[in-house]
C-alpha positions as CSV (number, residue, x, y, z in Angstrom):
1,M,92.7,142.7,130.9
2,S,90.2,141.8,133.5
3,E,91.7,139.5,136.2
4,L,89.1,136.8,135.1
5,R,89.8,137.3,131.2
6,D,93.1,136.4,132.1
7,R,92.7,133.3,134.3
8,L,90.4,131.8,131.6
9,L,92.5,132.6,128.6
10,R,95.3,130.4,130.6
11,L,92.7,127.6,131.1
12,S,91.4,127.8,127.7
13,Q,95.4,126.8,126.4
14,N,95.1,123.2,127.3
15,L,92.1,121.4,124.9
16,W,91.4,119.4,128.6
17,W,88.5,121.9,128.4
18,S,86.6,119.8,125.6
19,W,86.1,116.8,127.7
20,N,86.2,118.3,131.4
21,E,82.7,120.3,132.2
22,D,84.7,122.7,134.5
23,L,84.7,125.8,132.6
24,D,81.4,124.9,131.0
25,G,79.3,125.9,134.0
26,I,81.8,129.2,133.9
27,F,81.1,130.7,130.5
28,R,77.4,129.4,130.6
29,A,77.1,131.8,133.7
30,I,79.1,134.5,131.6
31,D,76.6,134.5,129.0
32,R,75.1,131.2,127.9
33,E,73.4,132.0,124.6
34,L,77.3,133.5,123.2
35,W,78.6,130.4,124.5
36,R,76.4,128.3,122.3
37,E,77.0,130.4,119.6
38,V,80.5,129.6,119.6
39,N,79.9,125.8,119.9
40,H,81.6,125.8,123.5
41,N,85.0,127.5,122.5
42,P,86.5,129.1,125.0
43,I,88.6,131.1,123.0
44,E,86.2,132.3,120.9
45,F,84.2,133.5,123.4
46,L,86.6,135.2,125.2
47,K,87.3,137.4,121.8
48,R,83.9,137.9,121.4
49,V,82.6,138.9,124.7
50,P,82.2,142.0,125.5
51,S,84.7,143.3,128.4
52,T,81.6,144.9,130.0
53,A,79.9,141.6,130.7
54,L,83.6,140.3,131.5
55,A,84.0,143.3,134.2
56,T,80.6,142.7,135.5
57,K,81.3,138.7,136.6
58,D,85.3,140.1,138.1
59,K,83.7,140.4,141.3
60,D,81.0,137.5,141.4
61,A,82.5,135.6,143.9
62,S,80.7,131.8,142.8
63,I,82.3,132.7,139.2
64,L,86.1,133.4,140.6
65,A,85.8,130.3,142.8
66,Q,84.7,128.2,140.0
67,T,87.7,129.8,138.0
68,I,90.1,128.9,140.9
69,R,88.8,125.4,141.1
70,A,88.9,124.4,137.5
71,E,92.5,125.4,137.6
72,K,93.3,123.6,140.2
73,H,91.7,120.2,139.0
74,L,93.6,121.5,135.6
75,E,97.1,121.5,137.6
76,D,96.4,118.6,139.7
77,Y,95.3,116.6,136.3
78,V,98.7,117.3,134.6
79,K,101.0,117.2,137.0
80,S,99.8,114.0,139.2
81,E,101.8,111.2,138.8
82,S,98.9,108.6,140.3
83,H,97.4,107.5,137.2
84,W,97.1,104.0,135.5
85,T,100.2,103.7,134.0
86,S,102.3,104.6,137.2
87,W,100.9,101.6,138.6
88,N,100.1,98.9,135.5
89,A,102.9,99.7,132.7
90,P,105.6,102.6,134.5
91,A,108.0,101.0,132.3
92,L,106.5,103.2,129.4
93,T,107.1,106.3,131.5
94,S,110.5,106.1,129.8
95,C,109.6,104.8,126.5
96,P,106.5,107.6,124.7
97,V,105.0,106.7,121.7
98,A,104.5,108.5,119.0
99,Y,101.0,108.8,117.3
100,F,101.0,109.0,113.9
101,S,97.4,110.2,112.3
102,F,96.6,111.9,108.9
103,E,93.6,113.8,111.0
104,F,92.5,114.3,114.5
105,C,89.5,115.7,116.3
106,I,89.9,117.0,119.4
107,H,87.3,120.0,119.0
108,E,85.5,121.1,116.2
109,S,87.3,124.0,116.3
110,L,90.2,122.9,115.0
111,P,89.1,121.3,111.6
112,I,91.9,119.2,111.0
113,Y,89.8,116.0,110.9
114,S,86.8,114.6,107.9
115,G,85.3,111.9,110.2
116,G,86.0,108.2,111.8
117,L,89.2,108.0,112.0
118,G,90.2,111.8,113.0
119,V,87.4,111.5,116.1
120,L,89.0,107.8,116.7
121,A,92.7,109.3,117.2
122,G,91.5,112.5,119.1
123,D,89.9,110.0,121.6
124,H,92.7,107.8,121.6
125,L,94.9,111.0,122.3
126,K,92.6,111.9,125.4
127,A,92.6,108.3,126.7
128,C,96.3,108.2,126.6
129,S,96.0,111.7,129.1
130,D,93.3,110.0,131.5
131,L,95.4,106.9,131.8
132,G,99.0,108.5,132.1
133,V,100.2,106.8,128.9
134,P,102.8,109.2,127.5
135,A,101.9,109.8,123.8
136,Y,102.5,112.4,121.5
137,G,100.0,113.1,118.7
138,V,101.6,113.6,115.1
139,T,99.7,115.1,112.5
140,L,99.4,118.0,110.0
141,L,98.3,121.6,110.5
142,Y,95.7,122.0,107.2
143,R,95.7,125.8,106.7
144,Q,92.3,125.3,105.3
145,G,91.6,121.8,107.2
146,Y,88.1,119.9,105.8
147,F,85.2,121.5,104.2
148,H,82.4,123.1,105.0
149,Q,79.5,121.8,104.0
150,R,76.4,123.8,101.9
151,I,73.5,122.0,100.3
152,D,71.7,124.5,97.6
153,A,67.9,124.1,97.3
154,E,68.2,121.3,94.7
155,G,70.4,119.1,97.4
156,R,73.6,119.5,95.4
157,Q,76.3,119.3,97.7
158,T,79.4,122.2,97.9
159,E,82.2,122.6,99.7
160,V,83.6,125.7,101.3
161,Y,87.2,125.7,102.1
162,E,87.8,128.9,105.1
163,D,91.4,129.9,106.1
164,L,92.0,128.4,109.9
165,D,91.9,131.4,112.3
166,A,94.6,130.3,114.9
167,T,93.7,133.1,117.3
168,T,90.2,131.0,117.7
169,V,92.1,127.7,118.9
170,P,94.6,126.8,121.3
171,I,97.8,126.2,119.3
172,E,101.1,127.4,119.6
173,P,104.5,127.8,117.8
174,V,107.1,126.2,119.0
175,R,109.7,128.6,119.4
176,G,114.0,128.3,120.0
177,P,115.7,129.9,121.9
178,D,116.2,132.1,120.1
179,G,112.5,133.0,119.9
180,E,112.0,131.5,115.9
181,I,109.4,129.7,115.4
182,L,111.1,126.2,115.0
183,T,111.4,124.4,111.6
184,V,111.8,121.3,110.2
185,T,112.7,119.9,106.1
186,I,111.0,117.1,104.0
187,P,113.2,116.3,101.0
188,V,110.8,115.5,98.0
189,A,111.8,115.2,94.8
190,Q,114.4,117.6,93.7
191,E,112.3,120.2,96.3
192,V,112.7,120.7,100.4
193,L,109.5,121.6,101.9
194,V,109.6,123.5,105.2
195,A,107.5,123.4,107.8
196,E,107.2,125.2,111.4
197,I,106.3,123.1,114.6
198,W,103.3,123.9,116.4
199,R,101.7,122.4,119.2
200,A,98.1,121.8,121.2
201,R,98.3,120.9,124.7
202,V,95.9,117.7,125.3
203,G,95.8,117.2,128.7
204,R,98.5,115.3,129.5
205,C,99.4,114.9,126.2
206,D,100.8,117.0,122.9
207,L,99.6,116.7,120.1
208,I,102.6,117.7,117.1
209,L,101.4,120.1,114.3
210,L,103.3,120.5,111.3
211,N,102.3,123.6,109.6
212,L,104.1,123.5,106.1
213,C,104.9,126.7,104.9
214,E,104.2,128.2,101.2
215,Q,107.6,128.6,99.1
216,Q,107.4,130.5,96.2
217,D,110.1,128.5,94.3
218,S,108.5,125.3,95.2
219,S,105.4,123.7,93.1
220,A,104.9,121.1,96.6
221,S,104.0,123.5,98.9
222,A,101.0,124.7,98.0
223,R,99.5,121.1,97.7
224,V,99.2,120.2,101.1
225,F,97.0,122.7,102.7
226,R,93.4,120.4,102.5
227,L,92.6,117.4,104.1
228,Y,91.4,114.8,101.2
229,G,92.2,117.0,98.8
230,G,93.8,116.9,95.7
231,D,95.4,114.4,93.5
232,K,97.5,111.6,94.4
233,T,100.6,113.8,94.0
234,T,99.2,115.7,96.9
235,R,98.5,112.8,99.0
236,L,101.5,111.4,98.3
237,L,103.4,114.8,99.3
238,Q,101.4,115.0,102.7
239,E,102.2,111.4,103.8
240,L,106.2,112.4,103.1
241,A,105.3,115.5,104.6
242,L,103.5,113.4,108.0
243,G,105.9,110.6,108.1
244,V,109.4,111.9,108.2
245,G,108.4,115.8,109.2
246,G,106.2,114.4,112.0
247,Y,109.4,112.0,112.7
248,R,111.4,115.2,112.7
249,A,109.8,117.6,114.6
250,L,110.0,114.5,117.5
251,R,113.5,114.5,117.4
252,K,114.3,118.1,117.1
253,L,112.1,119.0,120.1
254,G,114.1,116.3,121.9
255,V,111.6,113.4,122.1
256,R,113.3,109.9,121.4
257,P,109.9,107.8,120.7
258,G,109.8,104.3,122.2
259,V,107.1,103.5,120.3
260,L,105.8,104.5,116.8
261,H,102.4,103.9,116.1
262,L,100.9,104.2,112.7
263,N,97.2,104.4,112.4
264,E,96.4,104.1,109.2
265,G,99.1,103.7,106.2
266,H,99.0,107.0,105.6
267,C,102.1,107.6,107.7
268,A,103.6,104.9,107.1
269,F,106.7,106.9,106.0
270,A,107.9,107.4,109.3
271,T,109.5,104.3,109.4
272,L,111.6,105.2,106.5
273,E,113.0,107.9,108.8
274,A,113.5,106.4,111.6
275,I,115.1,103.7,110.0
276,A,117.2,106.3,107.6
277,E,118.1,107.8,111.1
278,R,119.5,104.6,112.4
279,M,121.3,104.2,110.0
280,E,123.3,107.4,109.3
281,K,123.9,107.0,113.6
282,T,124.9,103.7,113.7
283,G,126.2,102.3,110.5
284,L,123.9,99.7,110.6
285,P,123.0,98.0,106.9
286,F,119.2,98.9,106.0
287,H,118.3,95.4,107.2
288,Q,119.1,95.3,110.7
289,A,118.0,99.1,111.0
290,A,115.1,98.3,109.4
291,D,114.1,95.3,111.7
292,D,115.1,97.2,114.6
293,V,112.5,99.7,113.8
294,A,109.8,97.6,113.1
295,E,110.4,95.9,116.5
296,S,109.2,99.0,117.9
297,T,106.4,99.9,115.8
298,V,102.5,99.3,115.6
299,F,100.2,99.3,112.5
300,T,96.2,99.8,112.9
301,T,94.7,99.7,109.8
302,H,90.9,100.7,109.5
303,T,90.1,99.9,106.3
304,P,87.9,96.7,105.1
305,V,88.3,97.3,101.2
306,A,91.4,97.4,98.7
307,A,90.0,100.7,97.2
308,G,90.4,102.2,100.5
309,H,93.9,101.8,100.6
310,D,96.6,104.5,99.5
311,F,98.1,102.8,96.3
312,F,101.0,105.3,94.0
313,E,102.1,104.5,90.7
314,A,106.0,103.4,90.9
315,G,107.7,105.8,88.9
316,H,105.3,108.3,90.3
317,A,106.5,107.2,94.0
318,L,110.2,107.1,93.2
319,H,110.5,110.4,92.1
320,Y,109.5,111.7,95.2
321,L,111.2,109.2,97.3
322,R,114.4,109.7,95.5
323,P,116.1,111.4,98.3
324,M,115.1,109.0,101.0
325,Q,116.3,106.6,98.8
326,A,119.8,107.6,98.8
327,R,119.6,107.8,102.3
328,L,118.5,104.1,102.8
329,G,120.9,102.9,100.1
330,L,118.3,100.8,98.0
331,S,117.7,100.1,94.6
332,D,114.5,100.8,92.6
333,H,113.6,96.9,92.8
334,E,114.6,97.0,96.7
335,L,112.4,100.4,97.6
336,L,109.4,100.0,95.5
337,G,109.6,96.1,96.9
338,L,108.4,97.4,100.2
339,G,105.5,98.8,99.3
340,R,104.4,95.6,97.2
341,V,102.9,92.1,97.7
342,N,104.8,90.5,95.2
343,P,108.4,92.1,95.3
344,Q,108.9,90.5,92.0
345,N,105.9,91.9,90.1
346,P,107.1,95.3,88.3
347,N,103.1,95.9,87.6
348,E,102.1,96.3,91.0
349,E,102.0,99.4,92.5
350,F,103.3,101.0,95.5
351,C,100.7,100.4,98.4
352,M,101.4,102.2,102.0
353,T,99.2,99.1,103.7
354,V,101.6,97.2,102.5
355,L,104.9,99.2,103.6
356,A,103.0,99.5,107.2
357,L,102.8,96.1,107.7
358,K,106.7,95.0,106.4
359,L,107.8,98.0,108.9
360,S,105.9,97.0,112.0
361,R,106.1,93.6,113.6
362,R,102.7,94.3,115.4
363,A,99.4,95.0,113.4
364,N,95.7,95.2,114.2
365,A,92.4,95.8,112.9
366,V,89.9,97.6,115.2
367,S,87.0,94.9,115.3
368,S,86.8,91.4,115.8
369,L,85.1,91.3,112.4
370,H,87.6,93.1,110.9
371,G,90.7,91.4,112.1
372,I,89.1,88.3,109.9
373,V,88.3,90.9,106.9
374,S,91.9,91.8,107.0
375,R,93.4,88.7,107.6
376,R,92.0,87.6,104.2
377,M,92.9,90.4,102.4
378,W,96.6,90.8,103.2
379,Q,97.3,86.8,103.3
380,G,99.2,87.5,100.2
381,L,102.4,88.8,102.5
382,W,102.3,85.7,104.2
383,P,101.7,82.6,101.5
384,D,103.0,79.7,103.1
385,R,100.2,81.0,106.5
386,R,96.5,79.9,106.4
387,P,94.2,83.3,106.8
388,S,93.6,82.3,110.8
389,E,97.7,82.3,111.2
390,V,98.0,85.8,109.3
391,P,99.8,87.8,112.5
392,I,97.1,90.9,112.6
393,G,95.2,90.9,115.3
394,H,92.6,92.8,116.7
395,I,91.5,95.6,119.4
396,T,88.2,96.8,118.9
397,N,87.9,100.6,119.1
398,G,86.2,102.6,121.9
399,A,84.8,106.1,122.5
400,H,86.1,109.0,124.8
401,V,83.1,109.1,127.6
402,D,84.1,112.5,128.8
403,T,83.9,113.6,125.4
404,W,80.7,112.3,124.2
405,L,78.5,111.7,127.4
406,A,76.4,114.9,128.1
407,D,76.3,116.4,131.3
408,E,72.7,115.7,132.5
409,L,74.1,111.6,132.3
410,K,77.4,112.3,133.8
411,Q,75.7,113.5,137.0
412,L,72.9,110.6,137.0
413,Y,75.1,107.8,136.7
414,G,77.5,109.2,139.1
415,D,74.5,109.1,141.7
416,C,73.9,105.9,140.5
417,L,77.6,104.1,140.1
418,G,79.3,106.4,142.9
419,S,81.2,109.9,142.0
420,D,84.5,108.5,141.2
421,W,82.5,106.6,138.1
422,R,84.7,107.5,135.2
423,N,88.1,106.1,137.4
424,H,86.3,102.6,137.1
425,V,84.6,102.8,133.2
426,C,86.4,99.6,132.4
427,D,84.7,97.5,135.5
428,P,82.2,95.7,134.8
429,V,81.1,94.9,138.6
430,R,80.7,98.8,138.7
431,W,78.3,98.8,135.8
432,R,76.1,96.4,137.3
433,Q,74.9,99.0,139.6
434,I,73.1,100.5,136.7
435,E,70.0,98.2,137.2
436,K,69.7,101.0,140.3
437,L,69.2,103.9,137.6
438,D,65.5,105.2,138.6
439,E,63.5,104.9,134.9
440,F,61.5,107.4,135.9
441,Q,64.7,110.0,135.9
442,L,66.0,108.3,133.0
443,W,63.4,109.0,131.0
444,S,63.2,112.8,132.1
445,I,66.6,113.7,131.5
446,K,66.3,112.2,127.5
447,V,63.2,114.2,127.1
448,I,65.0,117.4,127.7
449,L,68.1,116.3,125.9
450,K,65.8,115.6,123.0
451,Q,64.2,119.0,123.7
452,R,67.8,120.3,123.0
453,L,68.2,118.1,119.9
454,L,64.8,119.5,118.1
455,D,65.8,123.2,119.1
456,F,69.3,122.7,117.6
457,V,68.3,121.6,114.7
458,V,65.0,124.4,114.0
459,R,68.0,126.9,114.3
460,R,69.9,124.9,111.8
461,L,67.5,124.2,109.2
462,Q,66.5,128.3,109.8
463,S,69.8,129.5,109.1
464,Q,70.3,127.3,106.2
465,R,67.0,128.6,104.7
466,E,67.2,132.5,105.4
467,R,71.0,132.0,103.1
468,L,69.2,130.3,100.6
469,G,66.3,132.5,100.4
470,D,63.9,129.7,101.0
471,D,60.7,130.4,102.9
472,T,59.3,127.1,103.1
473,P,57.4,126.1,106.5
474,L,60.0,124.6,109.3
475,P,59.3,121.0,110.2
476,N,57.1,120.8,112.8
477,L,59.4,118.6,115.4
478,R,57.8,116.6,118.2
479,T,59.8,115.4,122.0
480,D,56.9,112.8,122.0
481,V,57.5,110.8,118.6
482,F,60.0,108.5,118.5
483,T,63.9,109.7,116.7
484,I,66.0,108.1,114.8
485,G,69.7,109.1,114.2
486,F,71.7,108.9,110.9
487,A,75.3,110.8,111.4
488,R,78.1,109.6,109.2
489,R,80.2,110.0,106.1
490,F,77.8,109.6,103.0
491,A,79.8,106.8,101.1
492,A,77.8,104.6,98.7
493,Y,78.4,101.0,101.3
494,K,77.0,102.9,104.8
495,R,73.3,103.0,102.0
496,A,72.5,106.6,103.8
497,T,68.8,106.1,102.1
498,L,68.5,102.1,103.3
499,F,65.7,103.0,105.3
500,F,63.7,104.6,102.3
501,Q,64.7,101.5,100.0
502,D,60.9,100.9,100.1
503,Y,59.4,104.1,100.0
504,D,55.7,103.1,100.9
505,R,56.5,101.2,103.6
506,A,59.0,104.1,104.7
507,K,55.8,106.8,104.7
508,R,53.7,104.3,106.4
509,L,55.9,103.2,109.1
510,L,56.9,107.4,109.2
511,T,53.5,108.7,109.2
512,N,51.4,106.3,111.2
513,P,49.0,108.6,113.2
514,D,49.7,105.7,116.5
515,R,53.0,105.4,116.3
516,P,54.9,108.6,114.5
517,V,59.0,108.5,113.8
518,Q,60.9,111.0,112.9
519,I,64.3,110.7,111.3
520,I,67.2,113.0,111.6
521,L,70.5,112.8,108.7
522,A,73.5,114.5,108.4
523,G,76.7,113.6,106.7
524,K,79.4,114.7,103.9
525,S,80.3,113.2,101.2
526,H,84.3,113.2,99.3
527,P,84.2,116.2,97.0
528,A,85.2,113.1,94.9
529,D,82.3,110.8,95.5
530,E,79.7,111.2,93.3
531,P,77.4,108.7,94.2
532,G,78.0,109.7,97.9
533,K,76.5,112.9,96.4
534,A,73.6,111.5,95.0
535,L,72.6,110.0,98.3
536,L,72.8,113.0,99.7
537,Q,70.3,114.7,97.0
538,R,68.1,111.9,97.5
539,L,67.4,112.5,100.9
540,H,67.5,116.3,100.4
541,E,64.1,115.5,98.2
542,L,63.0,113.4,100.8
543,S,63.5,116.3,103.4
544,R,61.2,118.8,101.0
545,D,58.6,116.0,100.0
546,P,55.4,117.7,101.5
547,D,53.9,114.3,103.3
548,L,57.5,113.7,104.8
549,R,58.5,117.3,106.1
550,D,57.7,117.0,109.7
551,H,59.1,113.4,109.7
552,V,62.4,113.4,107.8
553,V,65.6,116.2,108.1
554,L,68.5,116.5,106.3
555,L,71.5,118.9,108.4
556,E,74.0,120.4,106.3
557,D,77.8,120.5,107.3
558,H,77.8,117.6,109.7
559,D,80.7,117.8,112.3
560,K,81.1,117.0,116.1
561,N,78.7,119.6,117.0
562,V,76.1,117.4,115.0
563,S,77.4,114.5,116.2
564,R,76.9,115.5,119.7
565,H,73.4,116.8,119.8
566,M,72.1,114.2,117.8
567,L,73.8,111.3,119.9
568,E,72.4,112.5,123.1
569,G,68.9,113.3,122.2
570,C,67.8,110.9,119.5
571,D,66.1,107.8,120.8
572,L,67.7,105.2,118.4
573,W,70.9,105.1,116.6
574,L,70.9,103.8,112.5
575,N,73.8,101.9,110.9
576,S,73.3,100.3,107.9
577,P,77.0,99.8,106.2
578,R,76.9,96.5,103.8
579,R,78.7,93.9,105.5
580,P,81.7,93.1,106.0
581,L,82.5,96.9,104.8
582,E,82.2,98.9,108.1
583,A,85.8,98.3,110.0
584,C,84.1,99.2,113.7
585,G,81.4,102.3,113.3
586,T,82.6,104.1,116.7
587,S,79.3,106.2,116.6
588,G,77.3,103.6,118.2
589,M,79.2,103.1,121.4
590,K,78.8,106.8,122.0
591,A,75.0,106.4,121.7
592,V,75.3,104.0,124.0
593,F,76.5,105.8,126.7
594,N,74.0,108.2,126.2
595,G,71.0,105.9,127.1
596,T,70.3,105.7,123.0
597,L,70.0,102.1,121.4
598,N,71.6,101.3,118.4
599,C,69.8,99.3,115.5
600,S,72.5,98.2,113.0
601,T,73.9,95.2,110.3
602,L,76.2,92.4,112.4
603,D,79.0,94.5,110.9
604,G,81.8,96.1,112.6
605,W,81.4,96.7,116.8
606,W,77.9,95.7,116.5
607,D,79.0,91.8,115.4
608,E,80.6,91.4,118.3
609,A,78.7,93.3,120.9
610,Y,74.9,92.5,120.3
611,D,73.6,90.2,122.2
612,T,69.7,90.5,121.4
613,R,69.0,92.1,124.8
614,N,71.2,95.1,123.8
615,G,69.7,96.8,121.2
616,F,68.6,95.5,117.8
617,A,70.2,94.1,114.7
618,F,68.8,93.6,111.2
619,G,69.7,91.6,107.7
620,D,70.9,88.4,110.1
621,G,74.5,89.1,109.1
622,A,74.0,86.8,105.2
623,V,76.0,88.3,102.6
624,F,75.1,88.5,99.0
625,A,76.9,88.4,95.9
626,D,74.1,91.0,94.5
627,P,74.6,93.9,95.9
628,A,70.7,94.9,95.0
629,Q,69.6,91.8,96.9
630,Q,71.8,92.3,99.9
631,D,70.0,96.3,99.8
632,K,66.6,94.5,99.6
633,H,67.4,91.8,102.0
634,D,68.7,94.4,104.6
635,A,65.7,97.1,103.9
636,D,63.1,94.7,104.4
637,G,64.9,93.0,107.9
638,L,65.4,97.0,108.5
639,M,61.6,97.7,108.3
640,D,60.6,94.3,110.2
641,V,62.5,95.0,113.4
642,L,61.3,98.6,113.8
643,T,57.6,97.6,112.8
644,G,57.9,94.2,115.1
645,R,60.4,95.1,117.6
646,V,61.5,99.3,118.0
647,L,57.9,100.9,117.6
648,P,56.0,98.6,120.5
649,L,58.5,98.4,122.4
650,F,59.2,102.8,122.6
651,Y,55.1,103.2,122.8
652,D,54.5,100.8,124.9
653,R,53.7,103.3,128.3
654,N,53.2,102.5,132.1
655,G,51.1,104.7,134.7
656,Q,53.9,107.3,134.4
657,R,53.2,107.4,130.7
658,I,56.8,106.0,130.5
659,P,58.3,103.3,128.3
660,L,59.6,101.3,131.1
661,Q,61.0,98.4,129.0
662,W,62.6,100.8,126.7
663,L,64.2,102.0,129.3
664,R,65.3,98.6,130.7
665,M,66.8,97.8,127.5
666,V,69.0,101.2,127.7
667,K,70.1,99.6,131.1
668,H,70.9,96.5,129.7
669,A,73.0,98.0,127.3
670,L,75.0,100.4,129.6
671,K,75.7,97.2,131.7
672,T,76.7,95.3,128.9
673,L,78.5,97.7,126.3
674,A,79.7,100.7,128.4
675,W,82.5,99.0,129.9
676,R,84.0,97.3,127.1
677,Y,83.3,100.1,124.3
678,N,85.1,103.2,125.9
679,A,88.5,104.1,124.9
680,D,90.2,103.4,128.2
681,R,89.5,100.0,127.9
682,M,91.0,100.3,124.1
683,V,94.2,102.6,125.1
684,M,94.4,100.0,128.1
685,D,94.4,97.2,125.6
686,Y,97.4,98.9,123.4
687,T,99.4,99.3,126.5
688,H,99.4,95.9,127.3
689,H,99.1,93.9,124.0
690,M,101.0,96.4,121.3
691,Y,102.8,99.0,123.4
692,L,105.0,97.3,126.2
693,P,106.0,95.0,124.0
694,A,106.9,97.3,121.0
695,S,109.0,99.3,123.6
696,G,111.0,96.0,125.1
697,T,109.7,96.1,128.5
698,Q,107.6,93.1,128.0
699,T,107.1,89.9,126.3
700,A,104.2,90.0,123.4
701,R,100.7,88.9,124.2
702,V,99.1,87.2,121.7
703,L,95.7,89.1,120.3
704,F,93.8,86.1,118.6
């Protein structure tokens, strides 16, 4: 092995590279095309790059210097104790946060995520690392992860599952002194699941991954290898594995969490394991141990509709919880009551969100509007309180800037805001300096990013059509055409086809010879979501319409890599959920940092962020009883704002042939939004309002 390969392999073992540009320049210099082909995954790159190619670079002084500099940066980053937490929350350094989540998106090469929840969890862990918050992510190592999406010639989605190749991602089993992989057991019903403990380094933090072992005598162990796959039993087993197994894994590693953070109700069984451990160690009765654990537990809810929460039939839940029930010493009625709004109702199902709310003392929604919705939704747990008094606050989500911001814009912002601007990303005063940003430079970079996006789109479409044996001409996409992006899960309430509600009007807008528009869409439907798949099929039909072929593009297999290209290269980011069904919607925040303006209904984060000059809104916040009436109202509003405001502003050019007023709106969006809607601010809020009081080191602050 060459010295260079050895050095780069060591650097690649920490996922810090997924949000740091140091390695990017090195690998591009070695083989730019391969680096692009492997989606910026250094481990896969090093597996595939020919030894001869590396050998020629071993003596390249420039590459060696860059590699040594990257090693120094990583070492300084990991070992430094001069970070935000050391100055603002030093008491937390001895009270680590255990952040449980059903999915994590750190990089697309580790496909243990499906969408927004996982992206948020990954950004949260990265921000904890940057700020020095001692945190352990905890999740399952799904052998087949989430599915790859294939779209056939008729627009039908097919789900393809592939086994994870652990040799292409920086994860490793945790071994004991005897060299054997550490394991934990999870009792379920009459069986015991066994899980290996694996780990990924994420900057200063660790992501703990439970790798469920296949057992020949177990009917349960084979059910847990796919994310969001299978039936209710599969979901229940996965949640037991995550909560019970995850907590046991931390304890086996010698970690005593000062704070349990449950990212959605999927993780709530961790509280039962923590309670049982406390009872067994101290001899305390259930109610006292539960109160102690609840004081140190934080719960974040992400779902504004009842159908999105996990409910299990009472007998089903009891069957798999029998081992836990015996340790807790609870009757059937008492155990089921922990997951019921009304414990006296024998017909009520067992709800994981109710369990999380009852066994945590601090709960939050993920935007201001979502907080209102959540307090109304769960008022039944506090029947003597008005909705405004229900103890569920809100901390609005944020996006991890270094993960999502184009490298070219990082450099441009540094010239304007100062070389240390990323250490002051939450400072509104610093962001006021964005007014000094040269519009021509900004426009030039946006054109480069759009060309990169369009090249990426053509490559993806060409690959898809070759696979299908489809000789349909590729669309003629142009950088001088206004480009809209829409990339998210294809669920009915997100209304991916709202733009085309009035087909004739949409066609006129797209094909206007003076102000043409091209729209790029991407997204997966849940395997069991037939209405979502129907939306996908309709968009496929539109993309094949001869009149729209050069204006409508549907990309298959949406993932972080697709999102990144679209967020960087589009002019406008479209979000069209039915209010108030979008809890937050962080993709629009990532668009802001990339100089892409938002156009959205007043839902989620945009409801609190929009000021009439930092982007566009449609639908005026009105909520109709009839969904069809709602959709028509919002579709008309979308077309009105596009034709009346968006397109005239974009196509109005000055003497330098740039859309000056459009770019000034981009700068205003950066000035008013960037300091608020980033992951650093989010984690700082969690630290002040949730983690410190939950750890017993600070009095709680009111969130609402």
